[in-house]
N, CA, C and O atoms as a GROMACS GRO file, in nm:
protein
  512
    1MET      N    1   0.106  -0.116   0.017
    1MET     CA    2   0.008  -0.002  -0.007
    1MET      C    3   0.110   0.149  -0.008
    1MET      O    4   0.106   0.242  -0.090
    2LYS      N    5   0.185   0.134   0.096
    2LYS     CA    6   0.268   0.242   0.105
    2LYS      C    7   0.366   0.262  -0.044
    2LYS      O    8   0.396   0.368  -0.098
    3ARG      N    9   0.398   0.131  -0.082
    3ARG     CA   10   0.458   0.150  -0.200
    3ARG      C   11   0.412   0.210  -0.337
    3ARG      O   12   0.486   0.265  -0.418
    4SER      N   13   0.283   0.191  -0.348
    4SER     CA   14   0.172   0.214  -0.452
    4SER      C   15   0.127   0.383  -0.424
    4SER      O   16   0.096   0.456  -0.517
    5ILE      N   17   0.130   0.432  -0.266
    5ILE     CA   18   0.119   0.587  -0.251
    5ILE      C   19   0.236   0.651  -0.323
    5ILE      O   20   0.226   0.735  -0.412
    6GLY      N   21   0.366   0.593  -0.266
    6GLY     CA   22   0.458   0.641  -0.308
    6GLY      C   23   0.503   0.664  -0.516
    6GLY      O   24   0.558   0.754  -0.579
    7TRP      N   25   0.446   0.540  -0.554
    7TRP     CA   26   0.455   0.557  -0.722
    7TRP      C   27   0.341   0.680  -0.733
    7TRP      O   28   0.382   0.782  -0.788
    8ILE      N   29   0.213   0.683  -0.690
    8ILE     CA   30   0.111   0.756  -0.750
    8ILE      C   31   0.173   0.905  -0.730
    8ILE      O   32   0.203   0.979  -0.823
    9LEU      N   33   0.187   0.933  -0.600
    9LEU     CA   34   0.269   1.038  -0.540
    9LEU      C   35   0.399   1.130  -0.701
    9LEU      O   36   0.396   1.237  -0.761
   10SER      N   37   0.487   1.010  -0.703
   10SER     CA   38   0.614   1.059  -0.781
   10SER      C   39   0.535   1.084  -0.940
   10SER      O   40   0.578   1.162  -1.025
   11ALA      N   41   0.413   0.996  -0.955
   11ALA     CA   42   0.366   1.025  -1.094
   11ALA      C   43   0.296   1.146  -1.111
   11ALA      O   44   0.288   1.215  -1.212
   12LEU      N   45   0.239   1.164  -0.984
   12LEU     CA   46   0.190   1.326  -0.993
   12LEU      C   47   0.286   1.419  -0.998
   12LEU      O   48   0.268   1.497  -1.091
   13PHE      N   49   0.412   1.446  -0.914
   13PHE     CA   50   0.523   1.508  -0.928
   13PHE      C   51   0.575   1.516  -1.048
   13PHE      O   52   0.626   1.627  -1.065
   14LEU      N   53   0.590   1.417  -1.178
   14LEU     CA   54   0.623   1.423  -1.273
   14LEU      C   55   0.567   1.478  -1.363
   14LEU      O   56   0.624   1.539  -1.453
   15ILE      N   57   0.424   1.461  -1.349
   15ILE     CA   58   0.327   1.496  -1.452
   15ILE      C   59   0.316   1.688  -1.415
   15ILE      O   60   0.314   1.767  -1.510
   16SER      N   61   0.311   1.730  -1.294
   16SER     CA   62   0.283   1.849  -1.279
   16SER      C   63   0.420   1.898  -1.301
   16SER      O   64   0.427   2.015  -1.338
   17VAL      N   65   0.541   1.829  -1.284
   17VAL     CA   66   0.637   1.945  -1.361
   17VAL      C   67   0.687   1.907  -1.496
   17VAL      O   68   0.802   1.931  -1.530
   18SER      N   69   0.607   1.853  -1.566
   18SER     CA   70   0.649   1.839  -1.701
   18SER      C   71   0.568   1.904  -1.802
   18SER      O   72   0.492   1.985  -1.749
   19GLY      N   73   0.557   1.898  -1.912
   19GLY     CA   74   0.442   1.934  -2.024
   19GLY      C   75   0.482   2.056  -2.085
   19GLY      O   76   0.597   2.086  -2.054
   20CYS      N   77   0.429   2.129  -2.155
   20CYS     CA   78   0.450   2.256  -2.216
   20CYS      C   79   0.352   2.364  -2.163
   20CYS      O   80   0.235   2.337  -2.133
   21MET      N   81   0.407   2.492  -2.151
   21MET     CA   82   0.326   2.600  -2.153
   21MET      C   83   0.318   2.700  -2.199
   21MET      O   84   0.422   2.704  -2.265
   22THR      N   85   0.259   2.807  -2.216
   22THR     CA   86   0.273   2.956  -2.283
   22THR      C   87   0.214   3.044  -2.220
   22THR      O   88   0.093   3.058  -2.202
   23VAL      N   89   0.316   3.118  -2.179
   23VAL     CA   90   0.249   3.240  -2.093
   23VAL      C   91   0.286   3.359  -2.180
   23VAL      O   92   0.397   3.382  -2.227
   24ARG      N   93   0.180   3.426  -2.192
   24ARG     CA   94   0.180   3.574  -2.261
   24ARG      C   95   0.168   3.683  -2.177
   24ARG      O   96   0.072   3.708  -2.105
   25LEU      N   97   0.288   3.758  -2.191
   25LEU     CA   98   0.249   3.903  -2.087
   25LEU      C   99   0.291   4.024  -2.174
   25LEU      O  100   0.395   4.032  -2.239
   26SER      N  101   0.191   4.120  -2.164
   26SER     CA  102   0.188   4.201  -2.244
   26SER      C  103   0.199   4.367  -2.190
   26SER      O  104   0.157   4.407  -2.081
   27SER      N  105   0.262   4.447  -2.288
   27SER     CA  106   0.260   4.571  -2.188
   27SER      C  107   0.221   4.718  -2.313
   27SER      O  108   0.268   4.832  -2.318
   28MET      N  109   0.136   4.662  -2.385
   28MET     CA  110   0.051   4.719  -2.486
   28MET      C  111   0.009   4.889  -2.437
   28MET      O  112   0.015   4.996  -2.498
   29GLY      N  113  -0.031   4.856  -2.306
   29GLY     CA  114  -0.073   4.985  -2.231
   29GLY      C  115  -0.015   5.120  -2.173
   29GLY      O  116  -0.082   5.214  -2.128
   30VAL      N  117   0.112   5.113  -2.182
   30VAL     CA  118   0.223   5.215  -2.124
   30VAL      C  119   0.224   5.296  -2.256
   30VAL      O  120   0.238   5.264  -2.374
   31ASP      N  121   0.198   5.458  -2.168
   31ASP     CA  122   0.149   5.544  -2.266
   31ASP      C  123   0.322   5.585  -2.298
   31ASP      O  124   0.329   5.687  -2.366
   32LYS      N  125   0.424   5.541  -2.270
   32LYS     CA  126   0.579   5.629  -2.249
   32LYS      C  127   0.610   5.478  -2.363
   32LYS      O  128   0.546   5.377  -2.390
   33PRO      N  129   0.730   5.527  -2.402
   33PRO     CA  130   0.829   5.400  -2.446
   33PRO      C  131   0.861   5.294  -2.386
   33PRO      O  132   0.891   5.321  -2.270
   34VAL      N  133   0.872   5.167  -2.414
   34VAL     CA  134   0.918   5.062  -2.372
   34VAL      C  135   0.982   4.992  -2.430
   34VAL      O  136   0.933   4.944  -2.532
   35MET      N  137   1.103   4.960  -2.397
   35MET     CA  138   1.204   4.910  -2.498
   35MET      C  139   1.274   4.774  -2.450
   35MET      O  140   1.343   4.767  -2.349
   36MET      N  141   1.251   4.679  -2.524
   36MET     CA  142   1.298   4.533  -2.474
   36MET      C  143   1.456   4.533  -2.503
   36MET      O  144   1.505   4.620  -2.576
   37THR      N  145   1.540   4.427  -2.442
   37THR     CA  146   1.653   4.426  -2.451
   37THR      C  147   1.725   4.443  -2.592
   37THR      O  148   1.651   4.422  -2.688
   38GLY      N  149   1.822   4.470  -2.612
   38GLY     CA  150   1.840   4.483  -2.764
   38GLY      C  151   1.804   4.615  -2.853
   38GLY      O  152   1.860   4.662  -2.952
   39ALA      N  153   1.690   4.657  -2.780
   39ALA     CA  154   1.647   4.785  -2.873
   39ALA      C  155   1.756   4.928  -2.863
   39ALA      O  156   1.810   4.976  -2.763
   40GLU      N  157   1.760   4.961  -2.974
   40GLU     CA  158   1.822   5.100  -2.999
   40GLU      C  159   1.732   5.219  -2.969
   40GLU      O  160   1.623   5.240  -3.022
   41VAL      N  161   1.793   5.295  -2.875
   41VAL     CA  162   1.749   5.435  -2.829
   41VAL      C  163   1.800   5.566  -2.940
   41VAL      O  164   1.916   5.599  -2.965
   42GLU      N  165   1.700   5.614  -2.984
   42GLU     CA  166   1.763   5.711  -3.128
   42GLU      C  167   1.772   5.843  -3.024
   42GLU      O  168   1.840   5.934  -3.072
   43ARG      N  169   1.740   5.860  -2.948
   43ARG     CA  170   1.754   6.000  -2.869
   43ARG      C  171   1.896   5.987  -2.744
   43ARG      O  172   1.930   5.875  -2.706
   44ASP      N  173   1.954   6.091  -2.699
   44ASP     CA  174   2.048   6.084  -2.620
   44ASP      C  175   1.951   6.096  -2.512
   44ASP      O  176   1.842   6.153  -2.522
   45TYR      N  177   2.014   6.018  -2.374
   45TYR     CA  178   1.950   5.990  -2.239
   45TYR      C  179   2.037   5.983  -2.156
   45TYR      O  180   2.155   5.967  -2.184
   46SER      N  181   1.980   5.996  -2.007
   46SER     CA  182   2.069   5.965  -1.895
   46SER      C  183   1.984   5.835  -1.797
   46SER      O  184   1.862   5.835  -1.774
   47LEU      N  185   2.075   5.736  -1.752
   47LEU     CA  186   2.006   5.652  -1.673
   47LEU      C  187   1.978   5.729  -1.554
   47LEU      O  188   2.064   5.796  -1.496
   48VAL      N  189   1.845   5.719  -1.513
   48VAL     CA  190   1.792   5.749  -1.388
   48VAL      C  191   1.800   5.648  -1.271
   48VAL      O  192   1.824   5.680  -1.154
   49ARG      N  193   1.778   5.522  -1.317
   49ARG     CA  194   1.773   5.409  -1.235
   49ARG      C  195   1.734   5.267  -1.307
   49ARG      O  196   1.687   5.259  -1.420
   50ASN      N  197   1.760   5.165  -1.225
   50ASN     CA  198   1.725   5.025  -1.242
   50ASN      C  199   1.632   4.986  -1.185
   50ASN      O  200   1.615   5.037  -1.074
   51PHE      N  201   1.551   4.901  -1.222
   51PHE     CA  202   1.439   4.870  -1.137
   51PHE      C  203   1.441   4.705  -1.167
   51PHE      O  204   1.508   4.662  -1.261
   52ARG      N  205   1.364   4.614  -1.081
   52ARG     CA  206   1.353   4.501  -1.074
   52ARG      C  207   1.193   4.441  -0.945
   52ARG      O  208   1.178   4.450  -0.823
   53ARG      N  209   1.130   4.399  -1.028
   53ARG     CA  210   1.026   4.348  -0.927
   53ARG      C  211   0.962   4.224  -0.970
   53ARG      O  212   0.914   4.192  -1.078
   54ASN      N  213   0.973   4.166  -0.866
   54ASN     CA  214   0.898   4.014  -0.855
   54ASN      C  215   0.740   3.993  -0.852
   54ASN      O  216   0.683   4.042  -0.755
   55VAL      N  217   0.679   3.940  -0.925
   55VAL     CA  218   0.521   3.936  -0.920
   55VAL      C  219   0.478   3.802  -0.951
   55VAL      O  220   0.542   3.733  -1.030
   56LYS      N  221   0.376   3.761  -0.896
   56LYS     CA  222   0.320   3.646  -0.925
   56LYS      C  223   0.216   3.617  -1.019
   56LYS      O  224   0.133   3.706  -1.031
   57GLY      N  225   0.200   3.501  -1.096
   57GLY     CA  226   0.110   3.459  -1.174
   57GLY      C  227   0.032   3.348  -1.124
   57GLY      O  228   0.107   3.262  -1.078
   58TYR      N  229  -0.124   3.310  -1.113
   58TYR     CA  230  -0.169   3.216  -1.045
   58TYR      C  231  -0.246   3.135  -1.169
   58TYR      O  232  -0.305   3.178  -1.268
   59PHE      N  233  -0.221   3.006  -1.122
   59PHE     CA  234  -0.338   2.881  -1.249
   59PHE      C  235  -0.381   2.810  -1.164
   59PHE      O  236  -0.359   2.803  -1.043
   60LEU      N  237  -0.483   2.724  -1.273
   60LEU     CA  238  -0.540   2.615  -1.230
   60LEU      C  239  -0.499   2.500  -1.289
   60LEU      O  240  -0.416   2.508  -1.380
   61ILE      N  241  -0.545   2.385  -1.252
   61ILE     CA  242  -0.555   2.258  -1.327
   61ILE      C  243  -0.414   2.253  -1.449
   61ILE      O  244  -0.405   2.274  -1.570
   62ALA      N  245  -0.319   2.216  -1.342
   62ALA     CA  246  -0.193   2.214  -1.417
   62ALA      C  247  -0.145   2.302  -1.524
   62ALA      O  248  -0.081   2.266  -1.622
   63HIS      N  249  -0.185   2.434  -1.492
   63HIS     CA  250  -0.161   2.584  -1.550
   63HIS      C  251  -0.220   2.599  -1.655
   63HIS      O  252  -0.182   2.695  -1.723
   64LEU      N  253  -0.317   2.527  -1.702
   64LEU     CA  254  -0.439   2.478  -1.800
   64LEU      C  255  -0.511   2.615  -1.808
   64LEU      O  256  -0.545   2.664  -1.916
   65VAL      N  257  -0.528   2.663  -1.712
   65VAL     CA  258  -0.657   2.800  -1.654
   65VAL      C  259  -0.574   2.871  -1.606
   65VAL      O  260  -0.502   2.819  -1.521
   66THR      N  261  -0.551   3.008  -1.640
   66THR     CA  262  -0.462   3.118  -1.607
   66THR      C  263  -0.589   3.210  -1.485
   66THR      O  264  -0.675   3.274  -1.545
   67LEU      N  265  -0.594   3.211  -1.388
   67LEU     CA  266  -0.642   3.282  -1.318
   67LEU      C  267  -0.595   3.459  -1.299
   67LEU      O  268  -0.675   3.551  -1.316
   68SER      N  269  -0.479   3.471  -1.267
   68SER     CA  270  -0.417   3.587  -1.324
   68SER      C  271  -0.244   3.604  -1.376
   68SER      O  272  -0.156   3.534  -1.328
   69ASN      N  273  -0.226   3.682  -1.454
   69ASN     CA  274  -0.098   3.715  -1.506
   69ASN      C  275  -0.045   3.845  -1.425
   69ASN      O  276  -0.130   3.892  -1.350
   70PRO      N  277   0.048   3.896  -1.426
   70PRO     CA  278   0.080   3.975  -1.361
   70PRO      C  279   0.093   4.099  -1.509
   70PRO      O  280   0.125   4.095  -1.628
   71LYS      N  281   0.051   4.190  -1.418
   71LYS     CA  282   0.014   4.319  -1.513
   71LYS      C  283   0.110   4.435  -1.543
   71LYS      O  284   0.115   4.547  -1.493
   72VAL      N  285   0.203   4.365  -1.661
   72VAL     CA  286   0.325   4.420  -1.715
   72VAL      C  287   0.297   4.557  -1.714
   72VAL      O  288   0.358   4.632  -1.638
   73GLN      N  289   0.202   4.601  -1.799
   73GLN     CA  290   0.215   4.763  -1.842
   73GLN      C  291   0.182   4.846  -1.696
   73GLN      O  292   0.251   4.948  -1.697
   74GLU      N  293   0.115   4.838  -1.591
   74GLU     CA  294   0.104   4.874  -1.515
   74GLU      C  295   0.218   4.861  -1.408
   74GLU      O  296   0.212   4.937  -1.311
   75ILE      N  297   0.314   4.777  -1.417
   75ILE     CA  298   0.450   4.787  -1.333
   75ILE      C  299   0.538   4.856  -1.379
   75ILE      O  300   0.622   4.909  -1.308
   76ILE      N  301   0.533   4.869  -1.535
   76ILE     CA  302   0.647   4.954  -1.587
   76ILE      C  303   0.602   5.118  -1.570
   76ILE      O  304   0.675   5.210  -1.536
   77LYS      N  305   0.458   5.122  -1.605
   77LYS     CA  306   0.417   5.243  -1.582
   77LYS      C  307   0.438   5.328  -1.452
   77LYS      O  308   0.460   5.449  -1.461
   78GLU      N  309   0.431   5.257  -1.319
   78GLU     CA  310   0.461   5.265  -1.183
   78GLU      C  311   0.618   5.314  -1.195
   78GLU      O  312   0.656   5.425  -1.159
   79GLU      N  313   0.700   5.220  -1.247
   79GLU     CA  314   0.837   5.242  -1.248
   79GLU      C  315   0.874   5.373  -1.319
   79GLU      O  316   0.952   5.453  -1.266
   80ILE      N  317   0.823   5.394  -1.431
   80ILE     CA  318   0.856   5.504  -1.498
   80ILE      C  319   0.812   5.625  -1.407
   80ILE      O  320   0.888   5.718  -1.382
   81ASN      N  321   0.675   5.615  -1.356
   81ASN     CA  322   0.636   5.758  -1.292
   81ASN      C  323   0.689   5.770  -1.157
   81ASN      O  324   0.678   5.877  -1.097
   82ALA      N  325   0.753   5.656  -1.097
   82ALA     CA  326   0.851   5.681  -0.972
   82ALA      C  327   0.957   5.729  -0.972
   82ALA      O  328   1.007   5.775  -0.869
   83ALA      N  329   1.021   5.727  -1.098
   83ALA     CA  330   1.143   5.745  -1.102
   83ALA      C  331   1.129   5.917  -1.181
   83ALA      O  332   1.223   5.993  -1.158
   84ASN      N  333   1.036   5.959  -1.253
   84ASN     CA  334   1.017   6.079  -1.305
   84ASN      C  335   1.081   6.060  -1.425
   84ASN      O  336   1.142   6.157  -1.467
   85GLY      N  337   1.083   5.914  -1.520
   85GLY     CA  338   1.124   5.927  -1.604
   85GLY      C  339   1.065   5.916  -1.761
   85GLY      O  340   0.947   5.885  -1.774
   86ASP      N  341   1.136   5.937  -1.865
   86ASP     CA  342   1.059   5.959  -2.004
   86ASP      C  343   1.036   5.802  -2.063
   86ASP      O  344   0.965   5.791  -2.162
   87ALA      N  345   1.098   5.676  -1.998
   87ALA     CA  346   1.077   5.574  -2.077
   87ALA      C  347   1.160   5.465  -2.006
   87ALA      O  348   1.239   5.492  -1.915
   88ALA      N  349   1.138   5.343  -2.052
   88ALA     CA  350   1.196   5.202  -1.973
   88ALA      C  351   1.270   5.136  -2.092
   88ALA      O  352   1.205   5.112  -2.194
   89VAL      N  353   1.398   5.106  -2.085
   89VAL     CA  354   1.465   5.025  -2.177
   89VAL      C  355   1.540   4.941  -2.102
   89VAL      O  356   1.578   4.954  -1.986
   90ASN      N  357   1.569   4.800  -2.227
   90ASN     CA  358   1.631   4.710  -2.154
   90ASN      C  359   1.540   4.609  -2.079
   90ASN      O  360   1.595   4.536  -1.997
   91VAL      N  361   1.417   4.599  -2.098
   91VAL     CA  362   1.352   4.544  -2.005
   91VAL      C  363   1.344   4.399  -2.009
   91VAL      O  364   1.338   4.369  -2.128
   92THR      N  365   1.340   4.287  -1.930
   92THR     CA  366   1.343   4.177  -1.972
   92THR      C  367   1.244   4.124  -1.867
   92THR      O  368   1.240   4.175  -1.755
   93ILE      N  369   1.159   4.016  -1.903
   93ILE     CA  370   1.074   3.932  -1.852
   93ILE      C  371   1.108   3.792  -1.798
   93ILE      O  372   1.076   3.703  -1.877
   94LYS      N  373   1.153   3.757  -1.709
   94LYS     CA  374   1.164   3.574  -1.674
   94LYS      C  375   1.088   3.520  -1.576
   94LYS      O  376   1.068   3.576  -1.468
   95GLY      N  377   1.041   3.408  -1.609
   95GLY     CA  378   0.922   3.354  -1.533
   95GLY      C  379   0.990   3.227  -1.487
   95GLY      O  380   1.026   3.150  -1.575
   96GLN      N  381   1.016   3.192  -1.345
   96GLN     CA  382   1.043   3.055  -1.302
   96GLN      C  383   0.966   3.023  -1.197
   96GLN      O  384   0.889   3.100  -1.140
   97THR      N  385   0.988   2.908  -1.171
   97THR     CA  386   0.885   2.857  -1.075
   97THR      C  387   1.012   2.842  -0.947
   97THR      O  388   1.129   2.803  -0.956
   98THR      N  389   0.947   2.881  -0.851
   98THR     CA  390   1.040   2.889  -0.753
   98THR      C  391   1.003   2.790  -0.653
   98THR      O  392   0.891   2.743  -0.672
   99ILE      N  393   1.084   2.731  -0.524
   99ILE     CA  394   1.072   2.637  -0.446
   99ILE      C  395   0.908   2.632  -0.368
   99ILE      O  396   0.846   2.531  -0.336
  100VAL      N  397   0.860   2.801  -0.348
  100VAL     CA  398   0.736   2.790  -0.297
  100VAL      C  399   0.656   2.733  -0.395
  100VAL      O  400   0.589   2.632  -0.370
  101ASP      N  401   0.656   2.799  -0.528
  101ASP     CA  402   0.565   2.787  -0.633
  101ASP      C  403   0.548   2.618  -0.643
  101ASP      O  404   0.435   2.569  -0.652
  102GLY      N  405   0.668   2.536  -0.642
  102GLY     CA  406   0.680   2.390  -0.666
  102GLY      C  407   0.563   2.343  -0.566
  102GLY      O  408   0.466   2.275  -0.598
  103VAL      N  409   0.597   2.401  -0.418
  103VAL     CA  410   0.555   2.309  -0.328
  103VAL      C  411   0.377   2.348  -0.334
  103VAL      O  412   0.306   2.254  -0.300
  104ALA      N  413   0.310   2.469  -0.371
  104ALA     CA  414   0.207   2.486  -0.389
  104ALA      C  415   0.150   2.401  -0.499
  104ALA      O  416   0.037   2.356  -0.481
  105VAL      N  417   0.212   2.374  -0.608
  105VAL     CA  418   0.174   2.249  -0.677
  105VAL      C  419   0.136   2.119  -0.627
  105VAL      O  420   0.032   2.054  -0.634
  106LEU      N  421   0.274   2.094  -0.564
  106LEU     CA  422   0.261   1.954  -0.492
  106LEU      C  423   0.162   1.934  -0.390
  106LEU      O  424   0.104   1.826  -0.384
  107LEU      N  425   0.142   2.009  -0.326
  107LEU     CA  426   0.057   2.003  -0.191
  107LEU      C  427  -0.099   2.010  -0.270
  107LEU      O  428  -0.175   1.933  -0.210
  108THR      N  429  -0.158   2.066  -0.367
  108THR     CA  430  -0.288   2.046  -0.417
  108THR      C  431  -0.273   1.966  -0.563
  108THR      O  432  -0.351   1.961  -0.658
  109TYR      N  433  -0.158   1.914  -0.545
  109TYR     CA  434  -0.175   1.791  -0.684
  109TYR      C  435  -0.194   1.856  -0.814
  109TYR      O  436  -0.270   1.803  -0.895
  110SER      N  437  -0.137   1.961  -0.841
  110SER     CA  438  -0.129   2.058  -0.951
  110SER      C  439  -0.267   2.141  -0.999
  110SER      O  440  -0.279   2.220  -1.093
  111LEU      N  441  -0.355   2.104  -0.915
  111LEU     CA  442  -0.486   2.188  -0.896
  111LEU      C  443  -0.478   2.305  -0.912
  111LEU      O  444  -0.557   2.370  -0.981
  112PHE      N  445  -0.354   2.363  -0.832
  112PHE     CA  446  -0.353   2.513  -0.833
  112PHE      C  447  -0.223   2.549  -0.839
  112PHE      O  448  -0.160   2.475  -0.764
  113GLY      N  449  -0.131   2.650  -0.908
  113GLY     CA  450  -0.041   2.665  -0.944
  113GLY      C  451  -0.003   2.788  -0.941
  113GLY      O  452  -0.087   2.876  -0.958
  114MET      N  453   0.139   2.820  -0.917
  114MET     CA  454   0.183   3.004  -0.920
  114MET      C  455   0.337   2.973  -1.001
  114MET      O  456   0.404   2.870  -1.007
  115ARG      N  457   0.352   3.070  -1.042
  115ARG     CA  458   0.499   3.102  -1.122
  115ARG      C  459   0.536   3.231  -1.096
  115ARG      O  460   0.454   3.323  -1.102
  116THR      N  461   0.678   3.250  -1.062
  116THR     CA  462   0.713   3.393  -1.025
  116THR      C  463   0.765   3.449  -1.125
  116THR      O  464   0.826   3.371  -1.197
  117TYR      N  465   0.764   3.578  -1.166
  117TYR     CA  466   0.804   3.661  -1.310
  117TYR      C  467   0.917   3.772  -1.197
  117TYR      O  468   0.914   3.819  -1.083
  118THR      N  469   1.007   3.770  -1.317
  118THR     CA  470   1.073   3.904  -1.253
  118THR      C  471   1.106   4.001  -1.418
  118THR      O  472   1.152   3.969  -1.527
  119ILE      N  473   1.055   4.124  -1.360
  119ILE     CA  474   1.060   4.197  -1.447
  119ILE      C  475   1.154   4.326  -1.414
  119ILE      O  476   1.150   4.393  -1.311
  120GLU      N  477   1.235   4.342  -1.524
  120GLU     CA  478   1.375   4.431  -1.450
  120GLU      C  479   1.382   4.514  -1.567
  120GLU      O  480   1.334   4.464  -1.669
  121GLY      N  481   1.444   4.659  -1.575
  121GLY     CA  482   1.482   4.725  -1.676
  121GLY      C  483   1.549   4.833  -1.656
  121GLY      O  484   1.626   4.811  -1.563
  122ASP      N  485   1.562   4.947  -1.696
  122ASP     CA  486   1.641   5.057  -1.679
  122ASP      C  487   1.519   5.166  -1.703
  122ASP      O  488   1.433   5.149  -1.789
  123ILE      N  489   1.523   5.286  -1.611
  123ILE     CA  490   1.445   5.396  -1.635
  123ILE      C  491   1.516   5.528  -1.700
  123ILE      O  492   1.603   5.584  -1.634
  124ILE      N  493   1.490   5.566  -1.798
  124ILE     CA  494   1.562   5.670  -1.854
  124ILE      C  495   1.489   5.814  -1.896
  124ILE      O  496   1.374   5.827  -1.939
  125VAL      N  497   1.583   5.914  -1.874
  125VAL     CA  498   1.543   6.050  -1.921
  125VAL      C  499   1.605   6.129  -2.046
  125VAL      O  500   1.721   6.167  -2.036
  126TYR      N  501   1.536   6.155  -2.159
  126TYR     CA  502   1.597   6.217  -2.237
  126TYR      C  503   1.640   6.340  -2.242
  126TYR      O  504   1.575   6.435  -2.199
  127LYS      N  505   1.772   6.351  -2.303
  127LYS     CA  506   1.830   6.480  -2.269
  127LYS      C  507   1.782   6.614  -2.319
  127LYS      O  508   1.798   6.721  -2.260
  128ASP      N  509   1.725   6.597  -2.430
  128ASP     CA  510   1.699   6.699  -2.505
  128ASP      C  511   1.567   6.743  -2.499
  128ASP      O  512   1.531   6.840  -2.566
   0.00000   0.00000   0.00000
C-alpha cells in the first residue's frame, strides 16, 4: 500500500513538472516608450535608475487555466512614474517556478499553481 502511494505521488509530481506551457505577458498599455533588451534608443538619454520587481501569476489545473498574470504595463508605468522618467529600456521578463511555487503545486496535486516573474529594466530621461 505504501509503495503504491509512493508511485502515485511520484507520478503526480512528474506530471506537474513536465509538459508545455505558454505564458503571454503584454505591455501594450504603457503611454511612454518601452524597449526590450537589444533595442536602440535613437535619442540621447541618461540613466535614472534600474528597477526589478518580482510578481506572481496564478493558475489552475496544471497551468491550463490562468487565474491571473502580472500586469506588466502597470508595473512598468509605475516604475517610470516613480522615477520621473521618460521611458523604460532594456526591459526583460523572466518566468520561473520557485520552491514555494513548486510546493503549492505538489500540495494541491497540480490543481493550483503559481509562477514567479521577474520584470527588470532601466528607467531613462531624454537629454533634449
